Structures are given as C-alpha cells and as structure tokens.
N, C-alpha and C positions, 0 to 999 in steps of 0.2 A: 242523528235525528232525521228521519225521512219527512220532507215537506214538499209542497208544490211550489211553483216559482213565483206566484203572484205577490206574496207579502215580502219575500226577501228582496225582490226587484223594487218594490214601493219603498222600503226602508233605505235601499241604496240610493235611489234618486233623491230622496229627502236628505240623506247624509252626505251627498256629493261624491259617492264613490261607485264602483262597478263591481258586479259579481263576474268572476271568471267561470267560463263554460269550456271545459276541456274533455276531449274525446278520451274514452278508457276502453280500448279494444282488446286488452288482456289484463290479467290480474296484477302484474307488476305496475302498470300505469294506474290502475284503480287504486292501489294501496298508496302509491306515491302522491296522487292528486289530493286524495282525502287527508293522507298524513300532513301535506303541506298546509292545507286549510286549517287543520287542528294546531299546527305549529303557530299559525298567525292568528288563530281563534276568528276566523272569517267564514261566512257561508260559501258554498260551493255548488256548482251545477256540473254533474257528471253526465256524458251523454255517449250514446251509441248511434253512429251514423249508418243510414241504411246501406250506403256503399261498402261498409266494413263488414256487412253480414257475410261476405264470402270468407272473411278471415276467421270470424267466430260467430255462430248463429245467435240471434237475439235471445233465443230460448235458453241458451247456455250461458251467456255473459250477463243478460238481463237479471236473472234472480240473484246473481252475485252482487251486482251493483245495488240491487235493493237491499240485500242483507247487509252490505258494507255501510250503506246510508243509514240504516236503522240503528246500527251499532256506533256510528260516528259521535263525536263529542260536539259537533258543530252541525248547523242546518245543512242538509244535503238534498238537493233536488235531482231526480233521475229523469233525464230528458232524452227524447228522441231527436236526432239532429237530421235535418233534410230528409224527412219522410215524404216521398213523392207518391208512393203507392198506398192506396186505401187499405188493402189487405195487410201490408206491412205495418201500417199505423195501428190496426186492431191488434195485431201480434204484440206490439209494444204495450198496449193497454192492458192486454191479458197477462203480461209479464209483471204488471205492477207499476209501470212508468207513471210519474206524477205530472209530467209535462210532455207535451207533443209539438214538435215543429212540423206542421203539414205544409210542405213546400210545393205550391202550385204556380210559382212564379213565371214558369214557362208558358203558361196559358194566357190568353187574352185577359186583360184587366177585368172586364165584367164577369167572365167565367170564374176567374181566380176568387173574386170577391163573393160570388153567389155560393161556390162550394165551401169557402171557409166559413161563411155565415151560418150554413147548415151545420158543418162540423163543430163549430165552436158552441152551439146550443147543446149538442150531445155532450161534448167534453165537460162543459161547466156543470151539467147535471151530475157528472161523475166526480166532480171537485178536481178536474184536470185542467192545468193552464195551457193555453194554446199561443203558439208563435207562428207567424206566417212570414213571407218575404215579398217585397215589391221592388221591381227592378230586378234584373238578372245579374247575379254575382259572377264576375268573370273569373276564370280559372287560369293560372299560369300552367306552363308545360310541366312543372313539378307539383302537381296537385294531389295530395293523398286523399282527397274526396271524390276523384274520378269525374270532375266536372268537365264541362266543355271548353276547351281552350280557343280564345278568339284573338290572339296576337296582342297580347296586353301591352299598351303603352299608356302614358299620362293622357294622351288625347283620345285614343280609341275608347278608353274606359269611361269617358264622360257620356258616351252614348247610353250607358246602362244606369246612369244616376237616377235616383228616386226623386220624383217631383213631389215637393212638400204638400200641395193641395190634393193630389191623388192619394198620398199617404193619409191625409185627414179624412177623405172620403171613405177610403177603405177601412180604416180604424172604426170610424162611426158606424158604418153599415155592417161590419162583421162581428164586432165586439171582441176581437182578439185581444189578449193580454200583452203581447209584445210583437213588434214588427222589425224584422231585419231589413235595413235599408242600405242602399248602395250610394257611397260618396268618395270612393278612392281606394278602398281596399279590394284585395282579390284572394281567392283560395290558393294555397301553396306557397312556393318559394319565389320571392320577387326577383325579377331580372334587374330592376333598378328600384331605388327607394321609393316607396309610395308617398304621394302628397295628398293628404286628406282635405276635402272641402268643408271645413269647420263651420263656415257660415250656413252651409246647406244643413248640417245637423241642427243648428240652432233654429232654422226656419221649420224644419220638420217638427222638432220638439214643440215649438210654438203653435203650429198649426193642428197638431194631433190632439185628440182628447187627453186630458191629464192622466187618466188611468191606463193609457196605453204606453208602454215602455219602448224606448228606441234601442235596437240591438246593432252591434257591429260584428260582422263576420270577417274572417281573414285578419284577426288581430295579431297573429305571430308575424314578426318581421317588420312591424311598425315601430319607429323609435318611441321611446318612453314619453318625450314631450308632446308628440302628436296624440298619443293614447290618452294622456291626461287631459289634453285640450278637448278631446272628444268627449271624455267623461264630463268635464266641466260644462260642455255644451248641451249635454242631455243624454248620453249613452249610459245606460245602466247595466247592460249585459254584454260581455265581450267574449267571442269565441276564439279559442287559441288551441293549436295543435301541431301544425306542420314543422315549425321550427324546433319545437321540443323534441319530437320523434326523430328529426334529422340529427340534432345535436347529440342525442343519446346513441344513435348508431355510430357516429363518429367517435364518441368517447369509448364505446365498446371496442371498436376497431383499434384505437390507439393503445388501449389496456392490454388487448390480446397480442398486439405487436411487442410490447414491452415484455411480455411472458413468453414470447415465441409460441403463442398458441397453447401453452401448457396451463390449462385451467378447466376446472370441472363446470359443467353447464349451470349447476345450481349456484356456483360462485358468480358466474357471469350474470345470471339473472338478478341476484342480489345487489350486485355492483350497479346494474342499469337502474334498479329501483332507487337506490340511495341517490344516484346522479338525477334522476328524474324528480325526485322529492325535493332536492336543492333547487333545481331549475325551476319548478313550479312555485316554490316558495318566493323566488326572485320576481316571477311574473305577477303573482298575486299581491306582492308588495307594491308593485307599480299600479295595479288596479285600485288599491286602497286610496290612491290620489292624495297622499299626504294626511289622510285622516287617521 
C-alpha cells in the first residue's frame, strides 16, 4: 500500500514506536526491506539517496520502488533521502515519490528556512510530505552516503548538534512534516560507539510544533537501548542502512569462501536477499520499542 509519510509518523509518535527508513538501491534490498516489514506487519519507509544515483538512476529504481510499495501488504512510503539539488528533487516527484527530504542543511539557517518554506507549500499541494535537516550531520570515513568527513569524535560532533529553539522556529516557519536533527549520530560506520544526547531530543520534541516529527539519521550502529531511548524521547523516524549493507557484504564473502567461489550469481543474490530480510526484521523489531 503506497502512502505518504505524514499519517504513519503521526501514528508512530502516538504509539511510542518509530518507523524504519532504509535505503533500497537495488531490487534485492527493496524486496528484503518490504518483506521484513510484512513479516512484522509494520509500516516502512523505503528511500533512494541522491548520492546513490550513480549506482542506479532514480528513473530506473524509483518506479520499481513505487510498484513494490503499491503491492505491499503494509503501508509503504517511497522517500527521497538527502535530496540537495532541486532538479533531482523534481525527478523524484516525477517518479511518483510520496515523500521528499530536501536537505539544504549546508546553507545558512535563514536561507535553508526560506527555501524549505517555499518548497513545502508546493509539495503539500501535491500531497507529498517534506523532511528537512537542521544541524549538519557528520559523516565517518566509511560513509555510504558520500558525506563530508569531519574527524568524528564525541567532542567534535557536539558542534553540529541542533539547537531546540532553532528547530522550533524552523518547523513553525517552514511547515515541514519532519525534521532530521543532530544529537550524537553520524552517517557511516562508527569508529567508536556513539553516545546520544537524549535530553536534547526531549528538548527538541517539546519545543517544536506537535505536528512536526523528529527524525534520527545514522541509526545503524547505535545500540538498541539508545535507539529505544531516542524513540521514547520523541523520534518517530529512524534512518538505517550502512551497517546492514556492510553486514551483507561480509556474509556473502564468508559464504563464497565456504564454497570456494563455486556459486551461481543468482544464488548469491538470493542468499543476500534472505540475509538482508532477516537483518531488517531484527532492526524493525527494535524500532517497535516493545510495542
């Protein structure tokens, strides 16, 4: 069932759980993520990151994402992840995406806010939900999203944290449906275990309009207790990808070693699909937050 993001995130916050948002840059991952959501009977957000367009163009993977979403037994939102180029955002809309992250977080606060306000009016007229980002999400050296590495440590990352009052002003003035905020996570593989500022999440949730949802990026690699604490503090959408992608590569490598490389490619693909479906099921179970 193809849906936009607004209603499922509203239900998630009311229910005290979070919706997983997972990159699907190929058909095996697409099948695995939706299959895991169906196994657990939970809504899911599948997304295509602008940086992954070099792997597979949005015009090729996007229609497949929409098709799989329509046929799914659970609500599925088709979302653009970190769309920073307006023309690329328009390409996603033409492909039928029901939700757009227009990421202008690298711009000055006022300019980010003004451009998101203008875009959100257009998107809402098309029944498309909008996510923005405030604060600059740090990337580790192993970032599948192609972000800027800033020498991630627990201390340096604090400079990027989102200010609760700025978040409130931004949400009020733009009307965005969801806001990705920075409070201790990073894109990619962590060099040391992250420590989340849960009190900051609570402050952001309290300051922002009730209809704007709080989003956590860089969710993979964060231990389950911290993830669930963030959910209870107000996060209703969690982005997850890097650790699942890396784990699947390791799994395939080990399986090929066992078989001395003696496997057909279609067998490798199906094995990877089954592994990712199991992995995604475990992740989405954490996001249910005991519900």
